[in-house]
N, CA, C and O of each residue as an XYZ file, in Angstrom:
332
protein
N       4.272      6.696      2.308
C       3.855      7.212      3.685
C       2.309      6.745      3.682
O       1.627      6.750      2.657
N       1.903      6.400      4.767
C       0.382      5.937      5.069
C      -0.160      7.034      5.924
O       0.241      7.293      7.059
N      -1.200      7.716      5.215
C      -1.929      8.709      5.833
C      -3.481      8.313      5.957
O      -3.909      7.376      5.283
N      -4.231      8.953      6.727
C      -5.702      8.724      6.639
C      -6.261      9.250      5.332
O      -5.905     10.307      4.810
N      -7.271      8.322      4.800
C      -7.897      8.815      3.683
C      -8.795      9.917      3.824
O      -9.768      9.739      4.555
N      -8.629     11.198      3.170
C      -9.603     12.247      3.171
C     -10.153     12.517      1.876
O      -9.953     11.800      0.895
N     -10.768     13.438      1.882
C     -11.795     13.983      0.670
C     -10.745     14.203     -0.548
O     -10.937     13.715     -1.662
N      -9.695     14.936     -0.237
C      -8.842     15.161     -1.235
C      -8.170     13.988     -1.880
O      -7.843     14.132     -3.058
N      -7.911     12.835     -1.280
C      -7.307     11.852     -1.898
C      -8.386     10.841     -2.213
O      -8.068      9.730     -2.637
N      -9.609     11.168     -2.030
C     -10.673     10.188     -2.473
C     -10.785      9.797     -4.149
O     -10.973      8.648     -4.546
N     -10.655     10.789     -4.890
C     -10.832     10.589     -6.253
C      -9.567      9.672     -6.926
O      -9.770      8.839     -7.809
N      -8.486      9.912     -6.468
C      -7.319      9.054     -6.801
C      -7.563      7.749     -6.436
O      -7.432      6.847     -7.263
N      -7.972      7.492     -5.064
C      -8.134      6.153     -4.632
C      -9.383      5.482     -5.337
O      -9.375      4.274     -5.575
N     -10.296      6.170     -5.616
C     -11.381      5.493     -6.518
C     -10.886      5.246     -7.877
O     -11.367      4.260     -8.435
N     -10.075      5.897     -8.483
C      -9.441      5.464     -9.878
C      -8.674      4.171     -9.486
O      -8.762      3.213    -10.254
N      -7.985      4.069     -8.442
C      -7.197      2.895     -8.167
C      -8.393      1.674     -7.895
O      -8.228      0.557     -8.386
N      -9.358      1.931     -7.236
C     -10.299      0.706     -7.061
C     -10.771      0.359     -8.512
O     -10.882     -0.814     -8.869
N     -11.036      1.376     -9.306
C     -11.630      0.957    -10.753
C     -10.651      0.027    -11.523
O     -10.958     -0.884    -12.291
N      -9.517      0.406    -11.191
C      -8.407     -0.361    -11.962
C      -8.180     -1.635    -11.484
O      -7.868     -2.496    -12.307
N      -8.282     -1.952    -10.211
C      -7.817     -3.016     -9.437
C      -8.951     -3.994     -8.896
O      -8.667     -5.168     -8.658
N     -10.219     -3.509     -8.706
C     -11.054     -4.281     -7.976
C     -12.314     -4.531     -8.889
O     -12.346     -3.967     -9.982
N     -13.340     -5.335     -8.504
C     -14.521     -5.538     -9.203
C     -15.472     -4.358     -9.616
O     -15.558     -3.443     -8.797
N     -16.165     -4.260    -10.726
C     -16.764     -3.257    -11.127
C     -17.647     -2.586     -9.896
O     -18.038     -3.340     -9.004
N     -17.916     -1.385     -9.850
C     -18.746     -0.703     -8.735
C     -18.134     -0.519     -7.450
O     -18.754      0.128     -6.606
N     -16.866     -1.056     -7.148
C     -16.248     -0.908     -5.908
C     -15.835      0.661     -5.768
O     -16.048      1.297     -4.735
N     -15.304      1.136     -6.766
C     -14.794      2.519     -6.619
C     -16.050      3.495     -6.240
O     -15.873      4.428     -5.457
N     -17.156      3.274     -6.751
C     -18.237      4.081     -6.444
C     -18.588      3.908     -5.109
O     -19.058      4.825     -4.437
N     -18.358      2.623     -4.625
C     -18.836      2.471     -3.056
C     -17.889      2.946     -2.007
O     -18.198      2.996     -0.817
N     -16.631      3.320     -2.523
C     -15.503      3.779     -1.546
C     -15.797      4.807     -0.859
O     -15.460      4.791      0.325
N     -16.438      5.879     -1.342
C     -16.687      7.003     -0.651
C     -17.793      6.833      0.478
O     -17.752      7.550      1.478
N     -18.745      5.910      0.311
C     -19.742      5.473      1.298
C     -19.010      4.643      2.369
O     -19.231      4.876      3.558
N     -18.220      3.767      2.023
C     -17.494      3.021      3.055
C     -16.677      3.732      3.785
O     -16.678      3.497      4.993
N     -15.821      4.723      3.282
C     -14.926      5.558      3.968
C     -15.594      6.592      4.906
O     -14.931      7.053      5.835
N     -16.755      6.941      4.726
C     -17.582      7.815      5.464
C     -18.212      7.153      6.494
O     -18.798      7.895      7.281
N     -18.270      5.785      6.752
C     -19.037      5.103      7.703
C     -18.130      5.240      9.055
O     -16.900      5.201      9.042
N     -18.903      5.400     10.180
C     -18.183      5.588     11.449
C     -17.400      4.381     11.973
O     -16.487      4.480     12.792
N     -17.846      3.191     11.418
C     -17.107      1.994     11.774
C     -16.007      1.567     10.979
O     -15.394      0.530     11.233
N     -15.717      2.356      9.982
C     -14.666      2.051      9.097
C     -13.631      2.957      9.208
O     -13.884      4.108      9.564
N     -12.392      2.577      8.932
C     -11.215      3.677      8.854
C     -10.442      3.280      7.793
O      -9.991      2.137      7.717
N     -10.209      4.322      6.781
C      -9.499      4.154      5.544
C      -8.180      4.817      5.380
O      -8.116      5.985      5.765
N      -7.194      4.309      4.911
C      -5.954      4.905      4.871
C      -5.500      4.847      3.347
O      -6.032      4.018      2.609
N      -4.536      5.702      2.871
C      -4.014      5.989      1.655
C      -2.486      5.876      1.658
O      -1.892      6.376      2.614
N      -1.873      5.343      0.805
C      -0.420      5.152      0.663
C      -0.027      6.045     -0.464
O      -0.501      5.993     -1.598
N       0.887      6.870     -0.038
C       1.374      7.951     -1.023
C       2.650      7.738     -1.442
O       3.399      7.158     -0.656
N       3.084      8.089     -2.541
C       4.556      7.932     -3.172
C       5.279      9.082     -2.762
O       4.794      9.895     -1.975
N       6.501      9.205     -3.290
C       7.452     10.168     -2.822
C       6.901     11.637     -3.211
O       7.222     12.658     -2.604
N       6.037     11.587     -4.296
C       5.409     12.920     -4.795
C       4.180     13.374     -4.195
O       3.653     14.445     -4.495
N       3.706     12.538     -3.320
C       2.456     12.699     -2.680
C       1.248     12.269     -3.264
O       0.144     12.599     -2.829
N       1.440     11.499     -4.293
C       0.303     10.803     -5.040
C      -0.089      9.576     -4.489
O       0.778      8.807     -4.076
N      -1.353      9.271     -4.422
C      -1.905      8.031     -3.872
C      -1.702      6.914     -4.863
O      -2.072      6.984     -6.035
N      -1.069      5.842     -4.303
C      -0.783      4.797     -4.966
C      -1.388      3.409     -4.379
O      -1.262      2.314     -4.927
N      -2.011      3.640     -3.262
C      -2.929      2.585     -2.812
C      -3.726      2.867     -1.718
O      -3.447      3.889     -1.092
N      -4.815      2.073     -1.285
C      -5.492      2.388     -0.049
C      -5.995      1.164      0.412
O      -6.026      0.148     -0.283
N      -6.459      1.253      1.773
C      -7.069     -0.080      2.347
C      -7.893      0.623      3.544
O      -7.736      1.798      3.874
N      -8.766     -0.253      4.124
C      -9.529      0.022      5.084
C      -9.726     -1.109      5.953
O      -9.464     -2.248      5.565
N     -10.262     -0.817      7.337
C     -10.439     -1.746      8.262
C     -11.950     -1.408      8.891
O     -12.251     -0.255      9.200
N     -12.668     -2.284      9.014
C     -13.940     -2.114      9.823
C     -13.986     -2.825     10.994
O     -13.789     -4.041     10.996
N     -14.280     -2.058     12.222
C     -14.189     -2.742     13.562
C     -15.417     -2.694     14.291
O     -15.936     -1.587     14.436
N     -15.981     -3.727     14.785
C     -17.109     -3.984     15.424
C     -16.906     -4.859     16.561
O     -16.529     -6.021     16.414
N     -17.194     -4.232     17.918
C     -17.143     -4.885     19.106
C     -15.572     -5.330     19.192
O     -14.692     -4.472     19.114
N     -15.258     -6.747     19.360
C     -14.004     -7.311     19.285
C     -13.567     -7.957     18.026
O     -12.728     -8.854     18.100
N     -14.037     -7.604     16.900
C     -13.671     -8.041     15.600
C     -13.348     -7.056     14.544
O     -13.853     -5.934     14.535
N     -12.577     -7.441     13.728
C     -11.982     -6.396     12.677
C     -12.025     -7.079     11.438
O     -11.822     -8.291     11.376
N     -12.293     -6.334     10.379
C     -12.315     -7.021      8.993
C     -11.692     -6.001      8.061
O     -11.904     -4.796      8.204
N     -10.899     -6.513      7.076
C     -10.322     -5.673      6.122
C     -11.311     -5.694      4.714
O     -11.212     -6.606      3.893
N     -12.199     -4.647      4.570
C     -13.056     -4.907      3.476
C     -12.484     -4.792      2.068
O     -13.018     -5.364      1.118
N     -11.420     -4.063      1.952
C     -10.783     -3.973      0.719
C      -9.369     -3.275      0.949
O      -9.040     -2.551      1.889
N      -8.574     -3.704     -0.215
C      -7.211     -3.124     -0.072
C      -6.788     -3.100     -1.553
O      -7.010     -4.122     -2.203
N      -6.194     -2.031     -2.171
C      -5.835     -2.053     -3.413
C      -4.441     -1.118     -3.708
O      -4.256     -0.082     -3.070
N      -3.680     -1.493     -4.525
C      -2.505     -1.064     -4.824
C      -2.550     -0.664     -6.349
O      -3.060     -1.550     -7.035
N      -2.180      0.351     -6.985
C      -1.928      0.750     -8.316
C      -0.941     -0.330     -9.022
O       0.110     -0.730     -8.520
N      -1.495     -0.748    -10.338
C      -0.603     -1.665    -10.848
C       0.807     -1.247    -11.135
O       1.696     -2.097    -11.173
N       1.058      0.050    -11.342
C       2.351      0.547    -11.424
C       3.221      0.561    -10.191
O       4.448      0.580    -10.290
N       2.510      0.552     -8.877
C       3.112      0.674     -7.730
C       3.189     -0.800     -6.907
O       3.441     -0.814     -5.702
N       2.998     -1.781     -7.516
C       3.130     -3.165     -6.910
C       4.341     -3.621     -6.622
O       5.328     -3.122     -7.161
N       4.433     -4.576     -5.783
C       5.747     -5.475     -5.566
C       6.743     -4.378     -4.882
O       7.931     -4.415     -5.202
N       6.270     -3.370     -3.916
C       7.078     -2.381     -3.212
C       6.773     -2.385     -1.679
O       7.250     -1.561     -0.899
N       5.881     -3.455     -1.310
C       5.497     -3.652      0.112
C       4.462     -2.667      0.614
O       4.240     -2.510      1.815
N       3.718     -1.886     -0.535
C       2.769     -1.038     -0.098
C       1.427     -1.657      0.583
O       0.802     -1.105      1.488
N       1.084     -2.953     -0.041
C      -0.041     -3.587      0.556
C       0.214     -3.935      1.857
O      -0.630     -3.775      2.738
N       1.379     -4.428      2.071
C       1.707     -4.830      3.444
C       1.858     -3.745      4.412
O       1.670     -3.956      5.611
N       2.200     -2.549      3.941
C       2.284     -1.399      4.850
C       0.775     -1.019      5.256
O       0.442     -0.710      6.400
N      -0.055     -1.084      4.193
C      -1.319     -0.690      4.485
C      -2.107     -1.576      5.462
O      -3.260     -1.279      5.773
């Protein structure tokens, strides 16, 4: 299930960022997610645990995906594509 990233899911998504992305990315996630031009989403497994996240930044008529990450144990299941 894909849901908006909220404060309760942020620690799990920061852990995923530390596992999957370059150093320092997890620390920047909270600031990026809080920006009014960004929208971040979390992918949850059947137990409600975050297994991935992604974001989109929109400005005028352009959009950018600043980051997307899926936990190693949850890869190859279409989560990145869903995000």
